[in-house]
C-alpha positions in Angstrom: -127.4 -210.2 21.6 -128.0 -206.4 20.2 -131.0 -206.5 17.6 -130.6 -204.3 14.7 -133.3 -204.0 11.9 -131.2 -203.5 8.6 -132.9 -202.9 5.2 -131.2 -203.9 2.1 -131.2 -201.8 -0.7 -132.2 -204.3 -3.2 -131.0 -208.0 -3.9 -128.1 -207.7 -5.9 -124.8 -210.0 -6.8 -122.4 -207.5 -5.9 -124.0 -207.1 -2.5 -122.6 -210.6 -1.5 -120.3 -209.5 1.0 -123.0 -208.2 3.0 -125.1 -211.5 2.8 -121.5 -213.5 3.3 -121.2 -211.6 6.8 -124.6 -212.8 8.0 -124.4 -216.4 6.4 -120.9 -216.8 7.7 -122.2 -216.0 11.2 -119.9 -212.7 11.7 -122.6 -210.5 12.9 -123.7 -213.0 15.5 -120.2 -213.7 16.5 -119.7 -209.9 17.4 -123.0 -210.1 19.4 -125.4 -208.6 16.9 -128.8 -210.0 15.9 -129.7 -208.6 12.3 -133.0 -208.5 11.0 -132.5 -208.2 7.3 -135.8 -206.7 5.7 -136.6 -206.0 2.1 -136.9 -202.7 0.6 -139.8 -201.8 -1.7 -137.7 -199.6 -3.6 -133.9 -198.4 -3.8 -134.7 -195.1 -2.6 -137.3 -196.2 0.2 -134.5 -197.0 2.8 -133.1 -193.6 3.0 -136.7 -192.2 3.8 -137.3 -195.0 6.4 -134.1 -194.2 8.3 -134.8 -190.6 8.4 -138.2 -191.6 9.7 -136.7 -193.9 12.5 -138.5 -196.9 11.1 -135.2 -198.9 10.7 -131.7 -198.7 12.3 -129.7 -199.1 9.3 -129.5 -200.0 5.5 -126.8 -200.3 2.7 -126.7 -198.2 -0.4 -124.6 -195.8 -2.0 -123.2 -192.5 -0.3 -124.9 -190.9 -3.2 -128.0 -191.2 -1.0 -126.3 -189.1 1.7 -125.3 -186.3 -0.8 -128.9 -186.1 -2.2 -130.2 -186.1 1.1 -128.0 -183.0 2.1 -128.8 -181.4 -1.2 -132.4 -181.5 -0.5 -132.2 -180.5 3.1 -128.9 -179.1 4.6 -129.6 -180.3 8.1 -130.1 -183.8 6.8 -128.9 -186.4 9.4 -128.2 -189.0 6.9 -124.6 -190.4 7.2 -122.7 -193.5 5.7 -119.8 -195.4 7.2 -118.1 -199.0 6.2 -117.2 -199.2 2.7 -118.0 -202.8 1.0 -118.3 -201.9 -2.7 -115.2 -199.8 -3.6 -115.6 -200.1 -7.3 -118.4 -199.5 -10.0 -120.0 -203.0 -10.6 -121.6 -202.2 -14.0 -120.4 -203.3 -17.6 -121.0 -202.3 -21.1 -121.8 -205.5 -23.0 -122.5 -206.0 -26.8 -121.5 -207.7 -29.9 -118.4 -205.4 -30.7 -114.5 -206.5 -30.3 -113.5 -205.7 -26.8 -110.0 -205.0 -28.2 -111.0 -202.3 -30.4 -113.9 -200.8 -28.5 -113.7 -197.2 -27.5 -116.3 -195.5 -25.4 -116.6 -192.9 -28.3 -118.2 -195.6 -30.3 -121.5 -195.6 -28.6 -122.4 -192.3 -30.6 -123.0 -194.6 -33.7 -124.7 -197.6 -31.6 -127.9 -198.2 -30.3 -127.3 -198.2 -26.8 -129.1 -198.6 -23.5 -128.5 -197.9 -19.7 -129.4 -198.8 -16.6 -132.8 -197.4 -15.3 -133.2 -199.0 -11.9 -130.9 -196.8 -10.0 -129.2 -193.4 -11.1 -125.6 -193.8 -10.1 -124.5 -196.2 -12.8 -125.4 -193.9 -15.7 -124.2 -190.7 -13.8 -120.8 -192.5 -13.2 -120.9 -193.5 -17.2 -121.8 -190.1 -18.3 -118.6 -188.8 -16.7 -116.4 -191.9 -18.3 -117.9 -190.3 -21.5 -117.2 -186.9 -21.0 -113.4 -187.6 -19.7 -113.5 -189.8 -23.2 -114.5 -186.8 -25.2 -118.0 -188.0 -26.1 -120.8 -185.3 -26.8 -123.5 -186.9 -24.9 -126.2 -185.2 -27.2 -125.2 -187.3 -29.9 -125.9 -190.8 -28.1 -128.9 -192.6 -29.4 -129.6 -193.8 -25.9 -132.5 -195.5 -24.2 -132.7 -194.8 -20.5 -136.0 -196.1 -19.4 -136.0 -199.9 -19.5 -134.9 -202.3 -17.0 -131.5 -204.4 -17.4 -133.8 -207.6 -17.8 -135.7 -205.9 -20.8 -132.1 -204.6 -22.3 -130.8 -208.0 -22.0 -133.8 -209.4 -24.2 -133.1 -206.7 -26.7 -129.5 -207.4 -26.7 -130.2 -211.2 -27.5 -132.5 -210.2 -30.1 -130.3 -207.9 -32.0 -132.5 -204.9 -31.1 -129.7 -203.3 -29.1 -125.9 -202.8 -29.8 -124.7 -202.4 -26.0 -126.4 -202.5 -23.1 -125.2 -201.2 -19.6 -125.6 -204.3 -17.2 -124.3 -205.7 -13.8 -124.2 -209.2 -12.7 -125.8 -211.9 -13.2 -127.1 -210.2 -16.5 -123.5 -210.0 -17.9 -123.0 -213.7 -17.3 -126.3 -214.4 -18.9 -125.5 -212.3 -22.1 -122.1 -213.9 -22.3 -123.8 -217.5 -21.9 -126.3 -216.9 -24.5 -124.0 -215.3 -26.9 -125.6 -212.2 -26.9 -122.4 -210.3 -26.5 -119.0 -209.4 -24.9 -118.0 -207.2 -22.1 -116.8 -204.2 -24.1 -116.1 -201.9 -21.0 -115.8 -202.5 -17.3 -116.4 -199.4 -15.2 -114.3 -200.9 -12.3 -111.2 -200.0 -14.4 -112.4 -196.3 -13.6 -110.6 -196.6 -10.2 -111.9 -196.0 -6.7 -115.3 -194.9 -6.7 -117.2 -195.4 -3.3 -120.4 -197.5 -4.3 -121.9 -199.3 -1.4 -121.6 -198.3 2.2 -124.1 -198.6 5.2 -126.4 -195.6 5.5 -127.8 -194.5 8.8 -128.5 -191.2 10.5 -126.5 -189.6 13.4 -129.4 -190.2 16.0 -129.3 -193.9 15.1 -125.4 -194.0 15.6 -126.2 -192.3 19.0 -128.5 -195.2 20.0 -127.0 -198.2 18.4 -123.3 -197.4 18.6 -122.3 -200.4 20.5 -124.1 -202.5 18.0 -122.8 -200.7 14.9 -119.2 -200.9 16.1 -119.7 -204.5 16.4 -121.2 -204.5 12.7 -118.1 -202.9 11.6 -116.0 -205.4 13.2 -118.0 -208.1 11.5 -117.5 -206.6 8.2 -114.0 -206.3 8.8 -113.8 -210.2 9.6 -115.7 -210.8 6.2 -113.2 -208.7 4.3 -110.4 -210.9 5.8 -112.2 -214.0 4.8 -112.6 -212.9 1.1 -108.8 -212.3 1.1 -108.2 -216.1 1.8 -111.2 -217.8 0.0 -112.2 -218.1 -3.7 -115.2 -216.7 -5.3 -116.7 -220.2 -5.3 -116.4 -220.3 -1.6 -118.1 -217.3 -1.5 -121.0 -218.7 -4.0 -121.5 -221.4 -1.6 -121.9 -219.1 1.5 -124.3 -216.8 -0.2 -126.3 -219.2 -2.3 -129.3 -219.3 -0.2 -129.9 -215.5 -0.9 -130.2 -216.3 -4.6 -132.2 -219.5 -5.0 -133.6 -218.0 -8.3 -130.4 -217.8 -9.7 -128.5 -221.0 -11.1 -125.4 -222.0 -9.6 -122.9 -221.4 -12.8 -124.3 -218.0 -13.2 -123.9 -217.1 -9.6 -120.1 -218.5 -9.4 -119.5 -216.7 -12.7 -120.9 -213.3 -11.5 -118.9 -213.5 -8.4 -115.7 -214.7 -9.9 -115.7 -211.5 -12.1 -116.5 -209.3 -9.5 -113.7 -210.8 -7.2 -111.2 -210.8 -9.9 -112.0 -207.1 -10.6 -111.2 -206.3 -7.2 -114.5 -204.9 -6.7 -114.8 -205.2 -3.0 -113.3 -203.0 -0.3 -110.2 -204.7 1.5 -111.0 -202.4 4.6 -114.1 -200.9 6.2 -112.7 -197.3 6.2 -114.6 -195.6 3.6 -111.9 -194.2 0.9 -111.4 -190.7 0.7 -110.2 -191.0 -2.9 -113.2 -193.0 -3.7 -115.8 -190.8 -2.1 -114.1 -187.6 -3.9 -114.5 -189.2 -7.3 -118.1 -190.0 -6.6 -118.7 -186.7 -5.2 -117.6 -185.1 -8.4 -119.4 -187.3 -10.6 -122.7 -186.5 -9.0 -121.9 -182.8 -9.3 -121.0 -182.6 -12.9 -123.8 -184.7 -13.7 -126.2 -182.4 -12.1 -127.4 -184.9 -9.5 -126.3 -182.4 -6.7 -125.7 -178.9 -6.6 -122.4 -178.8 -5.2 -119.7 -181.2 -4.1 -120.1 -182.5 -0.5 -117.4 -183.1 1.8 -116.3 -186.5 3.2 -116.3 -185.2 6.7 -120.1 -184.2 6.4 -121.2 -187.3 4.8 -119.1 -189.9 6.6 -119.0 -191.0 10.2 -115.5 -191.8 11.0 -116.2 -192.8 14.8 -117.3 -196.3 14.7 -113.7 -198.1 13.6 
């Protein structure tokens, strides 16, 4: 077996396919022994990759673009797309049939603070809808857990959330889904991250990992969200079964997960443009500079 040290970005429901690949034995079937390690913070894995402390992580290609913005010689790259759409939602007490993004200018609204990509992506959606961001009464510093609590208390009108907070809000009657960011279209959200040096050292193992992900993606096409929930339940022991099933069913129905490991050029280009327009990076980075295509 080929040993690989893999750090998860953070524990999240929309990462379920990564957990399923391990739980269903697809890594082992390809001859890879994956040691899954927690990350102390979402951004920490990229630094550990560059320091050679780990072999692989998963996370957004935005980490690769930011690394190149900070250091043009950065060796950080991504490969193998898993989350192909934006997994975040706007949840509130309004009427989904009449809600428009422009309504946020008159509502008490809170964004995700834990990671930057969701709010950067939503800002682009708002600009595309003609919203003046300066007019938003927007809270940007609280956690999703805090915002869900505020939504339940009526202290917020709309919160930007991912699962399982969405299912929790719906189950409590605190709100309804007003907007699904997945409807924006392909936006490469999660891939594997590594360095070019790590690829050189672990090429055979990484190619096997890509094959394992391809097996998982085929499995997802043939199995239900309920079966996926059963497979990944050991990774979410603190989450009620009905919430896990509801969360995965919503993502499954949205087509959130990529059907093939090759990174979408369309989705990458959209993300690169969003990060640039939001001021997160100083220029638009190219697919060929950021995506390793040698492992398929």
